[in-house]
C-alpha positions, 0 to 999 in steps of 0.5 A: 234633804237627802244631802243633809243625811249623807254629807261630810258636815253630818258625819263629822257632828255625828263622830263629835257625839260618838267620841263624847264631844259636847258641842252647840251651835249657839247662834245663827241657827235660822241659817243651818238649812243652808249650811248643811248643803255647803252654803255658809258656816255653822258657829260650835261652841266646844269646851276648851277641855276638849280642844285637843281632841276635836283637833284630833277628830277634824284631822282624821276627817280631813277638815282643814284649819284655817285663820283669819289673817287680818281678825285673829282671835284666841280660842276661835278657828275655822275648819273646812271640808270638801263635800261629795258634790265638791261643795265646802263645809265650814265650821267656825268653832269657839273654844271659848264664848268670845264676842263684842264689836264685829272687828275686836271681839273684846269680851270673853263671857264665862258662860261655857257650862251654861251653853252645853246645859241649855243645848237642845237636840235639832230633829230637822238637822241632826245638830245640837243647838241653843234652846230658843230662850237661851238664843235670844238671851245670848243675842241680846247680850251680843246686841248691847255689845256691839254698839260700843263706838260710833264705828261699831254701830255703823257697822251693826246697822249695816247687817241689822236685816240679818240680824233680824232674822236671827232674832226673829227666829230666836223669839218665835215661840217664847215671850219676854219673861222667858228670857233669862241666863246667868246675869240679870239683864232685864233692867236693860230690856227697854232700852234694847229696841228689840221688842218692836215691829223690827230689830233696831239699835239699842239706845246709845245710854242703855248699850253704855251702861249694859257694856260697863256691867260687862266691863269685868269680861273685857279681854283688853284694857278699857282704854286700849279699845279706841286703838284696837278699833283703829289698827283693825280698821287700818289692817282691813282697809289695807287688805281689801285695797291691795293684799286681798287676803282671804283665810290661810293655813296655820304656821305656813302655807303649801306650794303646789306645782304641776307639770307635764307636756303642753295638752296634759291639763295643767292650766285647766286644773289649776284654775279648778283648784283656784275656783274651789279653795279660792272660796275660803283660802288665800291663792296666789298663782304663778307660771315658773315655765316663762319666768323671763315674762310675756314680752321677753318669751315672745321675742325669744319664740320668734328668734328660736322659731327662726333659728335653723339650729333651734332645739326644741326645749325639754327634748334636746339632743343632750350630746350636741354641744351648746352653741355660745348663744344657747349657752348664754340663753341657758345661764340667763334662763337658770338664774331667772328661774332660780329667782323666781322659784325663791320668790314663789317659796318664800311666798309659802310664809303668808300661809296661802296655798301657791300654785304653780305652772310647772317647776324646775328639774336638774335633769340635763335636756328635760322639760324646764331643766338645764340646757347647756351641753359642753363638748371638746371645742367649747370655749371659756364663755360656754364653760362659764355659762354651764358653771353659772346653770349648774350653780343655779339648779343646785341652789333652786328650791323644792316645791312642796308638791309637783304633780306630773299629769300623764296622759296618752300622747295623742291626747296631749296633741289633741288638747293642744290643737283645740287650745286657743294660745298665741305661738302655741307648740307643734304636734312635732314639738308636743310629740317630742317633748312627750317622748323626752319627759317620760320619767321626769323628776321635778325638784319637789319634796313629793312628787304625785304622778296623775293620770290625767286622761278621761272624762273631765268631771271625774278627774277633776273630782279625783284630782281636787280630792287628792290636792284636798287630801294632801293639804289636810294631812300636813295640818 
């Protein structure tokens, strides 16, 4: 219970009251106990007139807006906030009362003033909720409207157990005659099948007549509903089988890279970001340090480890001219990095968070940077390779944010020693790369140097809060 007194959601709701924002939790109030500890979402209705002010408060308090890419409806959006214990709070906000079938929500019901007028203060959770009779009234409306087709009745039936919990909470202390609202729905109650031992699907005839009476509130033409259901089904099927997208950020996504020497904790922290943000956002992960793929990388490692002239990438002697083979290698690698970097940056358009292990620099001899060095005896092929490499890095897109992880050299060496990884770097390679990349400058719109040595749980929290702040401050 202590968490509910201090967490980010409680603080935000208090701020809404202070700022004079009228809101009400209008459904699923039987789940408030879970919602208040970061499990589940709270359904808030906020007057459309307060929409702009509500968004301003969300931004000021570090909430991230996210949209459902396969179920977009006007006047409905989602906000998320990372809590003090890395729990994720979720507000499902409605600026109009949009409801109906699960997939298409085809009705916009003009009960805005009535919703606010019939709210009561919930002292257990310090939040405005609808009165029991008003919740029951709206529940019955949703109960009828969700049964407009065979498919929608099937979807509703699948979740009937959950809806039954909500319904039992609504009518626990009220009588049937107490259920009333702006429109008289009593003539349809006998066909609702909601007042028996348990909630059941309403009679088809009663649901049809009820929906007919609510036809003035349809957001679409009646003749288009069948097509909308089909389109929604296809979109959901494609997403479930192929795309697997979760929520997305408004307008465009964000590319976030982590660079640093091996052993600085890049991979571990990328997994943590994926684990927390991936609860609600579409996340894609890439590794641009090996754009050639694992097979070619494996072959390259074998060949270079056998070479007597092998120079450790990222810590090379930038005064020694490149051999013909190394020049060709550098040109090919630059083109591969450019190709993959462009793919990654374009992925941002889908609205998700793109996480990248490492990102290029245009500094010669640095980690993930140009490698080709020309000398007096360099031939035409070496000059051509240098020209190609320079062009590629000049065209290299900039990542939105690149974190450069800093750790003491002894920490990097110890972490690398404990890692289970094929062909991992030697202590000599780690040391050389560390010394050669102290002032590393990635091609990024914003570079953040993050000290990643110390207790893991503390650094994990610091880093996740930092990433959350960077995302929320952009939207």
